FITOR-538299 format. One record per residue: residue number from 0; x, y, z of N, C-alpha, C, O, CB in turn; residue in three letters. Coordinates in steps of 0.02 Angstrom, whole numbers, plus 32768, in hexadecimal, padded with zeros to 4 digits. Glycine has a CB too. Example, Ala and Ser with C-alpha at 12.3 -4.5 7.8 and 13.67 -1.06 7.14 Angstrom:
[pt 0,[8294,7EE4,8186],[8267,7F1F,8186],[8294,7F5B,8186],[82C8,7F5A,81A7],[8235,7F20,81C4],'ALA']
[pt 1,[8282,7F90,8162],[82AC,7FCB,8165],[8285,8002,818A],[829E,8039,8192],[82C0,7FE2,811E],'SER']
# end
This chain:
[pt 0,[4497,602A,8A9D],[4487,6064,8A7F],[44C8,608A,8A6B],[44F0,609F,8A95],[445A,608B,8AAA],'MET']
[pt 1,[44CE,608F,8A30],[4502,60B7,8A10],[44FD,610C,8A27],[44C8,6129,8A1F],[44F8,60AC,89BB],'ILE']
[pt 2,[4532,612B,8A40],[4521,6164,8A46],[4521,618B,89FE],[454C,6175,89D7],[4548,617D,8A78],'ASP']
[pt 3,[4503,61B2,89EC],[4507,61D0,89A1],[4543,6209,8999],[4564,6210,8965],[44BA,61F5,898C],'PRO']
[pt 4,[4549,6229,89C8],[4583,625F,89CA],[45BF,622B,89BF],[45D7,6239,8988],[4589,6291,8A18],'ARG']
[pt 5,[45DA,6201,89D6],[4602,61C7,89EA],[45FF,61AD,8982],[462D,61AF,8959],[45CD,6185,8A3C],'SER']
[pt 6,[45CE,619D,897C],[45CC,618A,8936],[45E5,61C2,88F6],[460D,61BC,88C7],[4580,6177,892C],'SER']
[pt 7,[45BD,61F5,890D],[45CA,6239,88DF],[461A,623E,88E4],[463A,6244,88B0],[45A1,6288,8900],'LEU']
[pt 8,[4631,623C,8910],[4684,6249,8918],[46BA,6220,88E9],[46EE,6233,88CF],[469A,6234,8967],'LEU']
[pt 9,[4695,61DA,88E8],[46C7,61AF,88DD],[46BD,61AE,8891],[46EB,61A3,886A],[46C1,616A,8905],'ALA']
[pt 10,[4661,61BF,8876],[466C,61C3,882F],[4679,6204,8823],[465C,6210,87EE],[4635,61AC,8805],'SER']
[pt 11,[469C,6243,883B],[46BF,6274,8833],[4710,6268,881C],[472D,6279,87E9],[46B6,6295,886E],'ALA']
[pt 12,[472D,6239,8865],[4765,6232,8859],[4767,61F8,8803],[4793,61FE,87D8],[4785,6216,88A5],'ARG']
[pt 13,[473A,61D1,8801],[4733,61A0,87CC],[473D,61BD,8779],[4759,619F,874A],[46E9,6181,87D7],'GLU']
[pt 14,[471F,6200,8779],[4709,6223,8741],[4751,624B,8740],[4769,624A,8707],[46BD,6251,8749],'ALA']
[pt 15,[4771,6267,8767],[47B4,6291,8765],[47E7,6257,8751],[480C,6269,8723],[47CA,62BA,87B5],'VAL']
[pt 16,[47F3,6214,8768],[482D,61E0,8769],[4819,61D0,8700],[4842,61CB,86D3],[4819,6184,87B9],'ALA']
[pt 17,[47D4,61CC,86FC],[47B2,61B2,86B3],[47BF,61DD,8685],[47DC,61C6,8654],[4766,61A9,86B0],'LEU']
[pt 18,[47B1,6218,8685],[47C5,6252,8668],[4814,6261,8655],[4826,6273,861C],[47AE,6281,8694],'VAL']
[pt 19,[4835,625A,867F],[4876,6254,868C],[489E,6296,867F],[4885,62C5,8660],[488F,621D,8666],'GLY']
[pt 20,[48DB,6298,8696],[490B,62E0,869F],[4913,62F2,8657],[4944,6316,8653],[4960,62D6,86C7],'PRO']
[pt 21,[48F5,62E8,8616],[4916,6308,85DB],[48D5,6349,85CF],[48DA,637B,85AB],[4924,62C4,858E],'SER']
[pt 22,[489C,6335,85F9],[4878,6386,85F1],[4883,63BD,8620],[4892,63B6,865B],[482E,6384,85F5],'VAL']
[pt 23,[487A,63F6,85FF],[48A1,6428,861C],[488D,642E,866E],[48BB,6434,8698],[4895,646D,85F2],'PRO']
[pt 24,[484D,642B,8681],[483C,643A,86C7],[4832,63FF,86FA],[480B,6401,8729],[47FF,6460,86C6],'ALA']
[pt 25,[4864,63BE,86E7],[485F,6388,8705],[487D,63A6,8748],[485F,63A0,877D],[4881,634A,86E0],'HIS']
[pt 26,[48B9,63C8,8744],[48D3,63DD,8786],[48B9,63F9,87B3],[48C1,63E4,87EC],[48FC,63FC,8785],'ASP']
[pt 27,[488D,6437,87A5],[485C,6451,87D0],[482F,6424,87E8],[481A,642B,8821],[483B,6481,87B4],'ASP']
[pt 28,[4819,63F2,87C1],[47E5,63B4,87FF],[4808,63AB,880B],[4813,63DB,8830],[47B8,6375,87FD],'PHE']
[pt 29,[484C,6379,8811],[486C,6355,884C],[487D,638C,8889],[487D,6373,88C1],[48B5,632F,8831],'VAL']
[pt 30,[4888,63C9,8886],[48A0,640B,88B5],[486E,6410,88D8],[4874,641F,8913],[48B2,6453,8896],'ALA']
[pt 31,[4827,6403,88B8],[47D9,6425,88DC],[47C6,63E4,8900],[47A8,63EE,8934],[478D,6441,8899],'ALA']
[pt 32,[47D2,639B,88EF],[47B2,6364,891F],[47E5,635E,8943],[47D2,6353,897C],[4798,6320,8905],'LEU']
[pt 33,[4829,635E,893F],[4858,6360,8972],[4854,638F,89B4],[4859,6379,89ED],[488F,636F,8951],'GLU']
[pt 34,[484C,63CC,89A4],[4844,63FA,89D9],[4805,6408,89E8],[47FE,642C,8A19],[4861,6432,89CF],'ALA']
[pt 35,[47CE,63F4,89C9],[478B,6401,89E5],[4768,63B8,89F5],[4741,63B4,8A24],[475D,642E,89AE],'HIS']
[pt 36,[4774,638E,89D7],[4750,6346,89D1],[4704,635A,89CA],[46EB,638B,89B0],[475D,6311,8A19],'GLY']
[pt 37,[46E4,6322,89EB],[4696,6331,89DF],[4675,6377,89D6],[4643,637C,89B3],[4672,6317,8A18],'ALA']
[pt 38,[4690,63AB,89F4],[4679,63FA,89FB],[467E,6418,89BE],[465D,644A,89AF],[46A2,6427,8A2C],'ALA']
[pt 39,[46C3,63E9,8982],[46C0,63FA,8949],[4679,63EF,8912],[466F,640A,88DC],[46F7,63DE,8938],'ALA']
[pt 40,[465A,63CA,892E],[461B,63BA,8904],[45DE,63E8,8927],[45A6,63EB,890F],[4608,6362,8905],'LEU']
[pt 41,[45ED,63FD,894E],[459F,6437,895D],[45B1,6494,8950],[45DA,64C0,895C],[4582,642E,89CC],'ASP']
[pt 42,[4583,648A,8939],[456A,64DF,8920],[457B,6503,895B],[458F,653B,894E],[450C,64F1,890C],'ARG']
[pt 43,[457A,64F6,8994],[4580,6525,89BC],[45D0,6513,89E8],[45DC,6523,8A22],[4537,6527,89E8],'GLU']
[pt 44,[45F6,64F3,89C1],[4634,64D6,89D9],[4657,650F,89B0],[4639,6540,8999],[4647,6480,89C9],'GLY']
[pt 45,[469D,6501,89AB],[46C4,6540,8988],[46A7,6564,894B],[4679,6548,892C],[4708,6528,8971],'PRO']
[pt 46,[46BC,659D,8937],[46A6,65B5,8901],[46BA,65A1,88DA],[469D,65C0,88AD],[46A6,65E3,88F9],'PRO']
[pt 47,[46E7,6574,88BA],[46E1,6544,887F],[46E0,64FC,8896],[4703,64E2,88C2],[471D,654E,884D],'ALA']
[pt 48,[46BA,64E4,8876],[4686,64AD,8892],[467A,6477,885D],[467C,648E,8824],[463B,64CF,88A7],'HIS']
[pt 49,[466F,643D,8860],[4644,640C,882A],[460D,6410,881C],[45DE,640D,8843],[463F,63D3,8834],'LEU']
[pt 50,[4609,6418,87CE],[45CF,6410,879D],[45C9,63CC,877C],[45F2,639F,8777],[45D5,6443,8765],'THR']
[pt 51,[458B,63D0,8766],[457A,6391,8726],[4551,63AD,86F5],[4521,63D0,8706],[454D,6348,873F],'ALA']
[pt 52,[4563,639F,86A7],[4545,63B6,8679],[4538,6371,8652],[4548,633A,8666],[456A,63EE,865A],'SER']
[pt 53,[4513,6381,8610],[450C,634A,85EF],[4504,6366,85B8],[44D7,6390,85B4],[44DE,631D,8601],'LEU']
[pt 54,[4536,6351,8570],[4536,6351,8536],[4511,631F,8516],[4528,62E6,8512],[456C,6352,8527],'PHE']
[pt 55,[44DC,632D,84FD],[449E,631F,84E0],[44B1,6323,8488],[44B4,6358,8469],[4462,635A,84FE],'VAL']
[pt 56,[44B9,62EA,8470],[44AF,62CD,8439],[447A,62BF,840C],[444E,62A9,8431],[44C1,62A8,8443],'PHE']
[pt 57,[446A,62BE,83E1],[4435,62A1,83B7],[4456,6262,839D],[4492,6260,8392],[441B,62D3,837A],'ASP']
[pt 58,[4431,6234,8395],[444A,61FA,8381],[4468,61EE,8330],[447A,61B9,8318],[4413,61CE,8390],'SER']
[pt 59,[4467,622C,830F],[4483,6239,82D9],[44C6,623C,82E6],[44EE,6221,82BF],[446B,626C,82BE],'THR']
[pt 60,[44D7,6259,8318],[4516,626B,8347],[451A,62C2,8318],[4555,62CF,830C],[4572,6221,833B],'GLY']
[pt 61,[44F0,62F2,8302],[44FA,6322,82CB],[44E8,635F,82E9],[44EC,6399,82D4],[44D1,6313,828A],'GLU']
[pt 62,[44C7,633B,8337],[4498,6385,834A],[44A8,6388,839F],[44C2,635A,83BE],[442B,637B,8337],'GLN']
[pt 63,[449B,63B2,83B3],[44AE,63B9,83FC],[4477,63ED,841D],[4464,6422,8405],[4501,63D8,8404],'ILE']
[pt 64,[445F,63CA,8466],[441B,6406,848D],[444B,6428,84B7],[4475,6414,84DE],[43CD,63DE,84CA],'LEU']
[pt 65,[4438,6461,84A3],[4448,6496,84CB],[440F,64C3,84E5],[43D7,64C5,84CB],[4475,64BB,84A9],'LEU']
[pt 66,[4423,64EF,8525],[43EA,64FA,853C],[440E,655B,8540],[4449,656B,8538],[43D0,64C0,858B],'CYS']
[pt 67,[43E0,657F,854C],[43EC,65BC,8556],[43ED,65D8,8593],[43B7,65EB,85AA],[43CA,65D8,8537],'LEU']
[pt 68,[441F,65E0,85B4],[442D,65D0,85F9],[4418,6614,8612],[442D,6647,85F7],[447B,65B8,860B],'HIS']
[pt 69,[43F5,6615,8640],[43DA,6661,8660],[4407,668F,867E],[440E,66CA,866F],[43A9,665B,8697],'GLY']
[pt 70,[442A,666A,86B2],[4467,66A9,86C8],[4495,66BE,869D],[44A9,66F8,8698],[4496,6697,86FE],'LYS']
[pt 71,[44A6,668B,867A],[44E5,667A,864E],[44F8,66B2,8616],[452D,66CE,8606],[44D8,6634,8627],'GLY']
[pt 72,[44A4,66B7,85FB],[448A,66D4,85B5],[44AE,66AD,858D],[44CC,66D4,8568],[4495,6723,85A4],'ARG']
[pt 73,[44BD,6671,857F],[44E4,6656,8535],[44C2,660C,8538],[44A3,65F3,8568],[454E,6654,8536],'PHE']
[pt 74,[44D0,65F2,84FE],[44B4,65AE,84F6],[44E9,6582,850B],[4524,6590,8501],[449D,659E,84AF],'TRP']
[pt 75,[44D6,6544,852D],[450E,6524,8547],[44DD,64D6,8558],[44A0,64CF,8555],[4538,6556,8592],'VAL']
[pt 76,[4511,64A7,8569],[44FE,6461,857C],[44C9,646B,85C1],[44DB,648C,85F2],[4549,6431,858E],'GLN']
[pt 77,[4489,644A,85BF],[4477,6444,85F9],[44A5,6424,8640],[44C9,63F4,8633],[4443,6424,85E9],'PRO']
[pt 78,[44A4,643C,8683],[44C8,642C,86AD],[44BE,6453,86E4],[44A0,6487,86D5],[44FE,642A,8699],'GLY']
[pt 79,[44D0,644C,872E],[44C6,6470,875A],[44EF,644C,87A2],[451C,6423,87A0],[447A,6479,875A],'GLY']
[pt 80,[44D2,6467,87D8],[44FD,644C,881B],[44E8,6410,8831],[44AF,63FE,8822],[44F7,6478,8859],'HIS']
[pt 81,[450D,63E9,8854],[4506,63AD,886C],[44D3,63B8,88A8],[44D1,63E9,88CD],[454A,638E,887F],'LEU']
[pt 82,[44AC,6383,88AA],[4485,6381,88EA],[4487,6349,890C],[44AD,631B,88FC],[4445,638D,88E3],'GLU']
[pt 83,[4450,6342,8950],[4467,6324,8993],[4446,62C9,896E],[444C,629B,8996],[4434,6354,89F0],'ALA']
[pt 84,[4435,62C0,8948],[4418,6285,8935],[4447,6269,8900],[4447,622C,88FA],[43CF,628E,891D],'GLY']
[pt 85,[4478,6295,88CE],[4496,6278,88A5],[44D2,6247,88BC],[44F9,624E,88EB],[44A6,62A6,887E],'ASP']
[pt 86,[44CE,6216,8890],[44F6,61C4,88B4],[4533,61D5,886B],[456A,61BB,8873],[44AD,6151,88AD],'THR']
[pt 87,[452B,61F6,8838],[4568,61E8,8814],[4565,6237,87ED],[4533,625B,87EE],[4564,6199,87DD],'SER']
[pt 88,[45A3,6249,87CC],[4598,627C,8797],[4568,626B,8759],[453A,628E,8744],[45DA,628D,877B],'LEU']
[pt 89,[457B,6235,8742],[4542,6225,8706],[4502,6227,8717],[44DB,623F,86EE],[4546,61E3,86E9],'ALA']
[pt 90,[44E8,620C,875A],[44AA,621F,876D],[44A2,6264,8770],[447B,627D,8748],[449B,6203,87A7],'GLN']
[pt 91,[44C7,628F,87A1],[44AB,62D5,879F],[449E,62FC,875D],[446E,6321,8754],[44D8,62FE,87C4],'ALA']
[pt 92,[44CD,62EE,8732],[44BF,6312,86F1],[4482,62FB,86C2],[4462,6323,86A1],[44FD,630D,86C8],'ALA']
[pt 93,[4475,62B4,86C2],[4447,62AB,86C6],[43FD,62C8,86EA],[43D3,62D3,86BF],[445A,6285,86CB],'ALA']
[pt 94,[43F1,62CE,870E],[43BD,62E9,8749],[43BF,6330,8728],[438A,6349,8717],[43DA,62E3,87A8],'ARG']
[pt 95,[43F6,634F,8720],[4401,6396,870A],[43D8,63A3,86BD],[43B5,63D3,86AD],[445A,63A3,8704],'GLU']
[pt 96,[43E9,636C,8698],[43C4,6360,8656],[4388,6371,866A],[4374,63AA,8662],[43C5,6319,8637],'LEU']
[pt 97,[4360,633B,8689],[432E,632E,869C],[4306,637D,86B5],[42D3,6392,869A],[433D,62F7,86CD],'GLU']
[pt 98,[4321,6397,86DF],[4306,63D8,8710],[4306,6401,86D3],[42CD,640B,86BD],[433B,63FB,875A],'GLU']
[pt 99,[433B,641E,86AE],[4339,6440,867F],[4310,644B,8632],[42FB,6480,861D],[4365,6438,867F],'GLU']
[pt 100,[430D,6401,860D],[42FE,63F4,85D2],[42BD,63D3,85D0],[429C,63D7,859C],[432E,63D2,85B7],'THR']
[pt 101,[42A2,63AC,860F],[4274,6379,8602],[428B,6330,85DE],[4264,6307,85C7],[4241,639B,85DA],'GLY']
[pt 102,[42D2,632C,85DF],[42D9,62F9,85AC],[42E3,62CD,85ED],[4304,62DE,861E],[4317,62FE,8569],'VAL']
[pt 103,[42BA,6286,85E1],[42D0,6245,861F],[4311,6232,8616],[432B,6223,85E0],[42A4,61FA,861C],'SER']
[pt 104,[432C,6232,8654],[4367,61FD,8645],[4364,61B8,862F],[4397,61A0,8617],[4389,61F5,867B],'ARG']
[pt 105,[4325,618B,8634],[4321,6155,8620],[4327,6154,85D5],[432E,611F,85B8],[42ED,613C,8638],'SER']
[pt 106,[4326,617D,85BE],[4331,619D,8562],[4381,618F,854D],[4394,6178,8517],[4324,620A,8559],'LEU']
[pt 107,[43A4,619F,857A],[43F2,61BE,855F],[440B,6178,855D],[43FC,6152,858A],[4428,61FB,8599],'LEU']
[pt 108,[4439,6161,851D],[4462,6133,851C],[4494,6149,8519],[4499,6184,850A],[445E,610C,84F7],'CYS']
[pt 109,[44DD,6114,852B],[450A,6120,8536],[452B,614D,854E],[4555,616C,852E],[4514,6118,851C],'ASP']
[pt 110,[451C,615A,859A],[452A,6188,85D0],[456A,6181,85DB],[4578,6147,85E9],[4506,617F,860A],'VAL']
[pt 111,[45A5,61B0,85DC],[45E7,619A,85E4],[4605,61F7,8604],[45FC,622A,85E3],[460D,6171,8588],'ARG']
[pt 112,[461F,61F5,863B],[464E,622B,8643],[4676,6238,860E],[467A,6208,85E8],[4675,6223,8676],'VAL']
[pt 113,[469E,6272,85FA],[46BF,627A,85B9],[46EF,62B9,85D4],[4720,62C5,85B1],[4685,628A,8572],'VAL']
[pt 114,[46E7,62D6,85FC],[4704,6328,85F0],[4713,6340,863B],[46F2,6323,8666],[46C1,6365,85C7],'ASP']
[pt 115,[473B,636A,864F],[473B,638D,8682],[4745,63EA,866E],[4769,6406,8645],[4776,6369,86AD],'LEU']
[pt 116,[472A,63F9,8689],[473D,644D,867C],[4731,6472,86BB],[4709,6462,86E7],[470C,6474,8640],'ASP']
[pt 117,[4758,64A8,86BA],[475B,64DF,86F3],[474F,6526,86D0],[477B,6542,86AF],[47A8,64DF,871B],'HIS']
[pt 118,[4709,6541,86DC],[4706,6585,86C6],[4701,65B2,86F3],[46F6,659C,872B],[46D9,658F,869F],'HIS']
[pt 119,[4705,65FA,86EC],[46FB,6630,870E],[46AE,6648,8709],[469A,6643,86CF],[472C,6662,86F6],'PRO']
[pt 120,[467E,6661,8736],[4650,6683,8732],[4643,66BE,8740],[4666,66DC,8769],[4635,666D,8743],'LEU']
[pt 121,[4611,66D9,8724],[460E,6720,8728],[45E8,6724,8768],[45D1,66F0,8781],[45ED,6746,86E7],'SER']
[pt 122,[45DC,6771,878B],[45BF,6777,87C9],[4571,6756,87C9],[4554,673C,87F9],[45C0,67C4,87DA],'SER']
[pt 123,[455A,6760,878B],[450D,6746,8784],[450A,670A,87B2],[44D5,6702,87CF],[44F7,672D,8732],'ARG']
[pt 124,[4539,66E0,87BE],[452E,6695,87E2],[4536,6699,881F],[4539,6665,8840],[455A,665D,87CF],'PHE']
[pt 125,[453C,66D9,883E],[4533,66EA,888E],[458B,66DC,8896],[45BA,66F4,8876],[44EF,66A7,88C7],'GLY']
[pt 126,[458A,66A4,88D7],[45BE,6688,8900],[45F6,6669,88D5],[4633,6672,88DD],[45A1,6654,892D],'ARG']
[pt 127,[45DA,6644,88A8],[45FB,6611,887A],[4629,6639,884D],[4614,6657,881C],[45C4,65E7,884D],'CYS']
[pt 128,[466E,6638,8862],[469A,664B,8833],[46B2,6622,87F7],[46CE,6639,87C5],[46C9,665B,8853],'ALA']
[pt 129,[46A4,65E2,8801],[46B5,65CA,87B5],[4690,657A,87BC],[4695,6564,87F5],[471C,65C8,87A1],'SER']
[pt 130,[4677,655A,879B],[4675,6514,878F],[46AF,64E3,876F],[46C7,64E7,8737],[4641,6510,8768],'HIS']
[pt 131,[46C1,64AE,87A7],[46E5,646E,8783],[46AA,643D,876F],[468B,6415,8790],[471D,6442,87BA],'LEU']
[pt 132,[46A5,6451,8723],[4669,6420,8704],[4680,63E2,86F0],[46B1,63E1,86CA],[4645,643D,86C3],'ASP']
[pt 133,[4660,639F,8709],[4660,636E,86E6],[463D,6360,86C0],[4603,6359,86D2],[4664,634A,86FA],'VAL']
[pt 134,[4652,6354,8670],[4621,6359,863F],[460F,6303,862F],[463C,62D8,862D],[4642,6389,85FA],'GLY']
[pt 135,[45CD,62F5,8625],[45BE,62AA,8609],[45A0,62BE,85CE],[457C,62ED,85BF],[458C,6275,8637],'VAL']
[pt 136,[45B7,628E,85AE],[457B,6293,8563],[4554,6256,8565],[4561,6225,8588],[45A4,6291,850A],'ALA']
[pt 137,[4516,625E,8535],[44F4,622E,851E],[44CE,6229,84E1],[44BF,6261,84CB],[44D5,6224,8546],'ALA']
[pt 138,[44C1,620B,84CC],[448F,620F,8495],[4443,61F7,8496],[4437,61BD,84A7],[44AA,61ED,8465],'VAL']
[pt 139,[4417,621B,8487],[43C6,6217,8473],[43AD,6214,8435],[43C2,6231,8403],[43A3,624B,8489],'VAL']
[pt 140,[4379,61EA,843B],[4352,61FA,83F6],[431F,6234,840D],[42EE,6232,8432],[4325,61AF,83D4],'ASP']
[pt 141,[433F,626B,83E6],[4312,62A5,83DC],[42E1,62A5,83CC],[42C9,62DA,83E0],[431E,62C8,83BF],'ARG']
[pt 142,[42AC,627D,83A6],[426F,6271,83AB],[424B,6259,83B9],[4217,624F,839A],[4260,6271,839A],'ASP']
[pt 143,[4264,623B,8408],[4240,6220,843B],[4245,6254,8476],[423B,6244,84B1],[4259,61D8,844D],'ALA']
[pt 144,[4256,6296,8461],[4251,62B5,84A6],[4225,62FD,84A2],[4216,6320,8472],[42A0,62C3,84C5],'VAL']
[pt 145,[421D,6300,84CC],[41F5,6357,84CA],[4200,636F,84FF],[41F0,6363,853A],[41A3,6363,84C2],'ALA']
[pt 146,[422E,63A8,84D1],[4249,63E1,850E],[4224,6413,8525],[41FE,6436,8504],[4282,6408,84FC],'LEU']
[pt 147,[4230,6417,856E],[4216,6448,859D],[424A,6479,85B1],[4280,6467,85C9],[41FA,6427,85DB],'GLN']
[pt 148,[4239,64B6,85A7],[4266,64E5,85BC],[4259,64F5,8619],[4222,6500,8633],[4259,652C,8587],'VAL']
[pt 149,[428E,64F1,8634],[4270,64F2,868A],[4288,6541,869A],[4295,656B,8670],[42A2,64AA,86CD],'SER']
[pt 150,[428B,6547,86D9],[428C,6590,8700],[42CE,65A6,86E9],[42D2,65E1,86D8],[4286,6591,8759],'ASP']
[pt 151,[4320,656D,86E3],[4358,657D,86E2],[436C,6591,86A0],[43A3,65AC,869B],[437A,6550,86FC],'GLU']
[pt 152,[4345,6588,8667],[4352,658D,8629],[4322,65B6,8607],[42EB,65B5,8622],[4357,6552,860F],'SER']
[pt 153,[4328,65E2,85C8],[4306,660E,85B1],[42E0,65F9,8574],[42A9,660D,8561],[432B,663F,85A9],'ASP']
[pt 154,[430C,65C6,8558],[4303,659C,8509],[4319,6556,8513],[4332,6542,8547],[4338,65BD,84C6],'ASP']
[pt 155,[430F,6537,84E7],[4336,64E9,84CC],[432B,64EC,8494],[4300,650B,8474],[431E,649F,84E4],'LEU']
[pt 156,[435F,64BF,847F],[4362,64B3,8433],[438E,648D,8412],[43C9,64A0,8411],[436A,64E6,8416],'ALA']
[pt 157,[437A,644A,83EC],[43C8,6434,83C5],[43E3,6467,8395],[43CA,649A,837E],[43C2,63ED,8394],'TRP']
[pt 158,[442E,6444,8389],[4452,6471,8369],[4473,6449,8337],[4485,6413,834F],[447D,6499,8393],'PHE']
[pt 159,[4480,644F,8307],[44AD,643F,82CD],[44FA,6442,8301],[4505,6474,8323],[44A4,6484,8280],'PRO']
[pt 160,[4527,640E,82FF],[4558,6422,8312],[4589,6452,82EC],[45AE,6477,830D],[456D,63F2,8322],'LEU']
[pt 161,[458C,6453,82A7],[45A9,6478,8280],[457E,64D2,8282],[4584,6501,825B],[45A7,644A,8238],'ASP']
[pt 162,[4561,64CC,82AD],[4529,6509,82A4],[4511,651C,82E2],[44D5,6527,82EA],[44E8,64F5,8278],'ASP']
[pt 163,[4547,6525,8321],[4530,6537,8354],[451A,6577,835B],[452A,65A1,8331],[4554,652A,837A],'LEU']
[pt 164,[44E4,658C,83A4],[44D5,65CC,83A2],[44FA,6602,83BB],[4535,65F9,83CC],[44A5,65D0,83B8],'PRO']
[pt 165,[44DB,6642,83BF],[4519,6667,83E9],[44DC,669B,8420],[44A4,66AF,8414],[455E,66A7,83A4],'SER']
[pt 166,[4501,66A0,8453],[454F,6691,847D],[4556,665D,8499],[452E,6648,84C3],[4563,66B9,84B4],'PRO']
[pt 167,[458D,663E,8486],[45A8,6606,84BE],[45CA,6610,84F4],[45EA,6644,84E8],[45D0,65DB,84A8],'LEU']
[pt 168,[45D6,65FF,8525],[4604,6612,8555],[464D,6611,852F],[4661,65FC,84F9],[45FF,65DF,8597],'PRO']
[pt 169,[4672,663B,8573],[46BA,663C,8539],[46E7,65EA,8530],[46DF,65C5,8560],[4701,667F,8562],'PRO']
[pt 170,[4701,65DB,850F],[4715,65A3,84FC],[46F3,655D,84ED],[470D,6525,84E6],[4738,659F,851E],'ALA']
[pt 171,[46BD,656F,84EB],[4682,653A,84D8],[4695,64FC,849F],[4695,64BF,84A3],[4641,6568,84B7],'PHE']
[pt 172,[46A8,6530,8464],[46BB,6501,8435],[46F8,64C0,8436],[46FD,6488,841C],[46C9,652B,8406],'ASP']
[pt 173,[4722,64E9,8460],[475F,64BA,8473],[4748,648C,84BA],[4765,6457,84C4],[47A9,64EF,8485],'GLU']
[pt 174,[4724,649E,84DA],[46FF,645C,850C],[46D9,6432,84D2],[46EC,63F8,84C7],[46B9,647C,8552],'ARG']
[pt 175,[46AC,6449,84B2],[4689,6415,848A],[46BA,63E4,8452],[46AC,63AA,8445],[464F,643E,8461],'LEU']
[pt 176,[46E2,63FE,843D],[4715,63D1,8413],[473B,639F,844B],[4753,6366,8448],[4754,6407,83E6],'ALA']
[pt 177,[4737,63C6,8474],[4772,6384,849B],[472E,6345,84B4],[473A,6309,84BC],[47AE,63B0,8503],'ARG']
[pt 178,[46E6,6366,84BC],[46C1,6326,84E2],[46AC,6300,84AD],[469F,62C5,84BC],[467D,6336,8514],'VAL']
[pt 179,[46A4,6311,846A],[4696,62FA,843D],[46D1,62CE,841E],[46BF,629B,8400],[467E,632A,841C],'ARG']
[pt 180,[4721,62DE,8422],[4744,62A9,8414],[4753,627E,8442],[4775,624C,8436],[4774,62B9,83FA],'ALA']
[pt 181,[4736,628E,848C],[4741,6260,84C3],[46F9,6225,84C8],[46F7,61F1,84E8],[474B,6296,850E],'ALA']
[pt 182,[46D1,623A,84A8],[4696,620C,84A5],[4695,61E1,846A],[467E,61A9,8478],[4656,6231,84A6],'TYR']
[pt 183,[46AA,61E8,8424],[46B7,61D8,8402],[46F5,619C,8410],[46EE,6166,83F3],[46B7,6209,83E5],'ALA']
[pt 184,[4725,61A6,8434],[4753,6173,8446],[4731,6141,8472],[4744,6107,846A],[478F,6190,8467],'VAL']
[pt 185,[46F5,6150,84AC],[46D2,611A,84D4],[46AE,60F7,84BD],[46A0,60C0,84D6],[46B4,6128,8500],'ALA']
[pt 186,[468D,6115,8478],[465B,60F2,8460],[466D,60B2,8446],[4641,608D,842E],[463C,6116,8434],'ARG']
# end
C-alpha cells in the first residue's frame, strides 16, 4: 500500500519542479520542503505551510468560479489545507473545490498544476502566518454544475475574467494573469 503522505510530498516536489524557478515564490517552496519535509504539508506544521487551490474556468475560458471567503472577506478561488487522505496536490485542490462549492471533481477537465504563490495571512487565520499555495487550474461546463455554498464560504459565483468582483486578495490580479498564461501554455 502506498503511503499517502509520501505520495503527497512527492506531488509537492513535482509541482515545484514543474512550475519552475521563474515564479517568484519558487524559492520559498523549495526552502519549506527542504527545512520541514512532510511537516510543510500539515496545517499543524510550520506557520507557513502548503495549501492547494483550484482556478476553475468555464468551457469558454471567459469566466472563473470564485468564492467569498468567510475568514478573508474577499473573493478568491476555492482551496485550502491538505488533509491526511490526499495523495496529490491536484487531488487535494479538487477535493477542496468539491467541499466548498459542490462541484464534483468528476466534472473537471484538463486539471493541471500551474502556479506557486506565497501569501501572508491576517490574524483571522489563527496560527497560519502564510500559505504556500499550489495553484491548480481546470475547466468545467458551468451548465453541468449546481453550486452549493459551504460553511467555509459566504457566497459563490461565476465572474467574467474582465470584470472581477471586489474585494480580492492582494496581488490576485497578478496571480490570475500568471495562472492564465501558464494554463494556456499547458493546454
